[in-house]
C-alpha positions as semicolon CSV with decimal commas, in nm:
position;residue;x (nm);y (nm);z (nm)
1;X;-0,002;-0,002;0,001
2;X;0,136;0,353;-0,082
3;X;0,248;0,553;0,224
4;X;0,030;0,438;0,514
5;X;0,175;0,715;0,749
6;X;0,171;1,091;0,669
7;X;0,488;1,255;0,556
8;X;0,581;1,605;0,455
9;X;0,495;1,660;0,085
10;X;0,271;1,434;-0,124
11;X;0,095;1,149;0,064
12;X;-0,088;0,879;-0,130
13;X;-0,324;0,635;0,032
14;X;-0,623;0,422;-0,050
15;X;-0,981;0,538;-0,002
16;X;-1,215;0,252;0,103
17;X;-1,563;0,233;0,250
18;X;-1,498;-0,060;0,476
19;X;-1,499;0,138;0,802
20;X;-1,789;0,357;0,695
21;X;-2,011;0,056;0,622
22;X;-1,893;-0,126;0,937
23;X;-1,966;0,185;1,146
24;X;-2,316;0,227;0,990
25;X;-2,408;-0,131;1,064
26;X;-2,289;-0,108;1,420
27;X;-2,470;0,219;1,486
28;X;-2,785;0,085;1,331
29;X;-2,803;-0,223;1,555
30;X;-2,683;-0,038;1,869
31;X;-2,956;0,222;1,829
32;X;-3,216;-0,045;1,749
33;X;-3,132;-0,225;2,071
34;X;-3,173;0,096;2,267
35;X;-3,521;0,150;2,117
36;X;-3,652;-0,193;2,158
37;X;-3,726;-0,149;2,526
38;X;-3,948;0,161;2,488
39;X;-4,140;0,133;2,160
40;X;-4,485;-0,025;2,120
41;X;-4,504;-0,374;1,975
42;X;-4,607;-0,251;1,634
43;X;-4,346;0,032;1,614
44;X;-4,080;-0,206;1,757
45;X;-4,146;-0,453;1,485
46;X;-4,119;-0,194;1,206
47;X;-3,801;-0,037;1,345
48;X;-3,638;-0,376;1,398
49;X;-3,711;-0,471;1,041
50;X;-3,566;-0,149;0,905
51;X;-3,260;-0,180;1,130
52;X;-3,199;-0,539;1,021
53;X;-3,220;-0,461;0,650
54;X;-2,985;-0,164;0,686
55;X;-2,735;-0,359;0,894
56;X;-2,739;-0,662;0,659
57;X;-2,662;-0,436;0,355
58;X;-2,401;-0,226;0,538
59;X;-2,200;-0,509;0,700
60;X;-2,206;-0,705;0,374
61;X;-2,070;-0,395;0,195
62;X;-1,799;-0,354;0,458
63;X;-1,665;-0,699;0,380
64;X;-1,691;-0,657;0,005
65;X;-1,504;-0,326;0,028
66;X;-1,223;-0,490;0,236
67;X;-1,194;-0,780;-0,018
68;X;-1,193;-0,534;-0,317
69;X;-0,912;-0,330;-0,165
70;X;-0,705;-0,656;-0,138
71;X;-0,803;-0,734;-0,491
72;X;-0,681;-0,396;-0,607
73;X;-0,351;-0,433;-0,425
74;X;-0,291;-0,786;-0,565
75;X;-0,391;-0,723;-0,930
76;X;-0,386;-0,349;-1,008
77;X;-0,116;-0,171;-0,797
78;X;0,239;-0,251;-0,887
79;X;0,356;-0,047;-0,585
80;X;0,172;-0,277;-0,335
81;X;0,368;-0,544;-0,150
82;X;0,078;-0,779;-0,237
83;X;0,097;-0,717;-0,608
84;X;0,115;-1,039;-0,824
85;X;0,301;-0,960;-1,154
86;X;0,119;-1,059;-1,468
87;X;0,401;-1,299;-1,564
88;X;0,335;-1,478;-1,241
89;X;-0,029;-1,539;-1,305
90;X;-0,134;-1,865;-1,449
91;X;-0,456;-1,916;-1,656
92;X;-0,689;-1,993;-1,359
93;X;-0,564;-1,683;-1,176
94;X;-0,612;-1,468;-1,495
95;X;-0,971;-1,588;-1,507
96;X;-1,021;-1,510;-1,138
97;X;-0,874;-1,155;-1,195
98;X;-1,114;-1,089;-1,482
99;X;-1,417;-1,201;-1,273
100;X;-1,311;-1,028;-0,948
101;X;-1,487;-0,695;-0,991
102;X;-1,782;-0,818;-1,191
103;X;-1,919;-1,156;-1,091
104;X;-1,688;-1,345;-0,850
105;X;-1,889;-1,439;-0,543
106;X;-1,766;-1,276;-0,225
107;X;-1,702;-1,618;-0,056
108;X;-1,466;-1,711;-0,354
109;X;-1,275;-1,385;-0,295
110;X;-1,244;-1,471;0,075
111;X;-1,122;-1,825;-0,007
112;X;-0,866;-1,694;-0,246
113;X;-0,726;-1,434;-0,009
114;X;-0,692;-1,681;0,286
115;X;-0,546;-1,951;0,066
116;X;-0,264;-1,712;-0,038
117;X;-0,160;-1,719;0,327
118;X;-0,189;-2,099;0,357
119;X;-0,514;-2,081;0,546
120;X;-0,858;-2,216;0,472
121;X;-1,210;-2,070;0,492
122;X;-1,428;-2,301;0,707
123;X;-1,708;-2,478;0,538
124;X;-1,951;-2,331;0,800
125;X;-1,829;-1,976;0,740
126;X;-1,851;-2,026;0,361
127;X;-2,209;-2,157;0,378
128;X;-2,322;-1,872;0,596
129;X;-2,146;-1,611;0,387
130;X;-2,322;-1,760;0,071
131;X;-2,651;-1,724;0,241
132;X;-2,578;-1,364;0,350
133;X;-2,484;-1,288;-0,016
134;X;-2,811;-1,424;-0,126
135;X;-3,020;-1,224;0,125
136;X;-2,825;-0,905;0,045
137;X;-2,883;-0,959;-0,320
138;X;-3,253;-1,016;-0,279
139;X;-3,281;-0,709;-0,059
140;X;-3,102;-0,463;-0,285
141;X;-3,230;-0,602;-0,616
142;X;-3,595;-0,618;-0,523
143;X;-3,655;-0,999;-0,516
144;X;-4,029;-1,092;-0,539
145;X;-4,199;-1,386;-0,374
146;X;-4,558;-1,483;-0,293
147;X;-4,719;-1,516;0,047
148;X;-5,046;-1,694;0,106
149;X;-5,224;-1,639;0,434
150;X;-5,509;-1,843;0,592
151;X;-5,743;-1,583;0,751
152;X;-6,025;-1,610;1,007
153;X;-6,264;-1,312;1,026
154;X;-6,287;-1,151;1,370
155;X;-6,474;-0,837;1,276
156;X;-6,599;-0,637;0,979
157;X;-6,245;-0,533;0,883
158;X;-6,025;-0,746;1,106
159;X;-5,884;-1,100;1,075
160;X;-5,663;-1,343;1,257
161;X;-5,385;-1,517;1,064
162;X;-5,419;-1,891;1,115
163;X;-5,145;-1,995;0,878
164;X;-4,894;-1,874;0,627
165;X;-4,708;-2,020;0,329
166;X;-4,442;-1,848;0,122
167;X;-4,319;-1,939;-0,228
168;X;-3,964;-1,938;-0,079
169;X;-3,887;-2,219;0,156
170;X;-3,687;-2,008;0,392
171;X;-3,561;-2,282;0,623
172;X;-3,424;-2,468;0,325
173;X;-3,283;-2,159;0,161
174;X;-3,111;-2,033;0,472
175;X;-3,043;-2,348;0,682
176;X;-2,729;-2,207;0,851
177;X;-2,803;-1,848;0,909
178;X;-3,174;-1,892;0,978
179;X;-3,262;-1,567;0,809
180;X;-3,635;-1,492;0,813
181;X;-3,874;-1,360;0,542
182;X;-3,835;-1,003;0,447
183;X;-4,142;-0,883;0,647
184;X;-4,023;-1,071;0,953
185;X;-3,659;-0,968;0,956
186;X;-3,559;-0,875;1,307
187;X;-3,290;-0,730;1,522
188;X;-3,148;-1,084;1,560
189;X;-3,114;-1,120;1,177
190;X;-2,907;-0,805;1,172
191;X;-2,690;-0,939;1,451
192;X;-2,653;-1,278;1,261
193;X;-2,526;-1,086;0,954
194;X;-2,284;-0,889;1,160
195;X;-2,151;-1,201;1,321
196;X;-2,082;-1,362;0,979
197;X;-1,898;-1,056;0,861
198;X;-1,694;-1,028;1,184
199;X;-1,580;-1,392;1,132
200;X;-1,495;-1,324;0,775
201;X;-1,299;-1,007;0,867
202;X;-1,116;-1,203;1,146
203;X;-1,004;-1,458;0,878
204;X;-0,889;-1,176;0,658
205;X;-0,691;-1,030;0,936
206;X;-0,519;-1,359;1,004
207;X;-0,433;-1,399;0,629
208;X;-0,309;-1,043;0,577
209;X;-0,179;-0,933;0,926
210;X;-0,400;-0,629;0,888
211;X;-0,676;-0,515;1,129
212;X;-1,004;-0,349;1,055
213;X;-1,100;-0,037;1,247
214;X;-1,423;0,156;1,274
215;X;-1,536;0,448;1,500
216;X;-1,908;0,404;1,556
217;X;-2,083;0,691;1,741
218;X;-2,299;0,573;2,028
219;X;-2,489;0,860;2,190
220;X;-2,248;1,153;2,228
221;X;-1,914;0,985;2,181
222;X;-1,702;0,791;1,928
223;X;-1,588;0,437;2,014
224;X;-1,289;0,279;1,853
225;X;-1,360;-0,077;1,753
226;X;-1,099;-0,307;1,586
227;X;-1,131;-0,660;1,440
228;X;-0,807;-0,857;1,429
229;X;-0,697;-1,216;1,402
230;X;-0,731;-1,244;1,782
231;X;-1,086;-1,093;1,810
232;X;-1,336;-1,287;2,018
233;X;-1,629;-1,244;1,789
234;X;-1,902;-1,331;2,045
235;X;-1,751;-1,081;2,291
236;X;-1,722;-0,821;2,022
237;X;-2,094;-0,856;1,936
238;X;-2,188;-0,829;2,301
239;X;-1,969;-0,526;2,352
240;X;-2,088;-0,335;2,040
241;X;-2,453;-0,416;2,009
242;X;-2,527;-0,599;2,328
243;X;-2,809;-0,823;2,420
244;X;-3,148;-0,715;2,302
245;X;-3,340;-0,529;2,566
246;X;-3,689;-0,649;2,643
247;X;-4,001;-0,423;2,639
248;X;-4,015;-0,439;3,024
249;X;-3,653;-0,318;3,047
250;X;-3,504;-0,662;3,119
């Protein structure tokens, strides 16, 4: 990477949105947690859904940004210590380079980066990351599915829902992450997405010896948050977004 510390004269460095997206995801879930104890059930459900969607998209983008920076260093920047010269790229690698910025799945980018360091991406993380990718794509590209409800009338304009069936088999489509239908996405779904991305960034840190820093703003102050190869992901989740508060304050 060009000059990572300021010096007198010209200073060149990379601009990346990794920290910005990570910060947005953390702030969204932290704020949602704080509101869950005080809002009415209906308002709480709506806000939790909005928070989940926002956090899912932002944390995915944080990971994608981190991977694309590494791709830029490896394939596009001769000044980078990670640069792979064209003469050292075999045919499979050339095909990967061509697909990197257009259609290469994020899980394949992660696998490639960690493999360069002699590490492997666990099957569990790869499966969860593939599911997160699917959900993110569905959310941002306007995926459509059908829902059929079994209703029982309780008044002139009111009904009870006795049953529900979607055209998507959610449990089969997201067996590892357990993501819910769009209209039922919750705070927990946002936390699940964040956990998957934290695990992926932890692997990237182990493979690159780099850490990932964000400065989320909770309340009146900024908080420095760092993901490294030694990060305890569960503890980090607890510290940053905490356990969900209950409506009664518990």
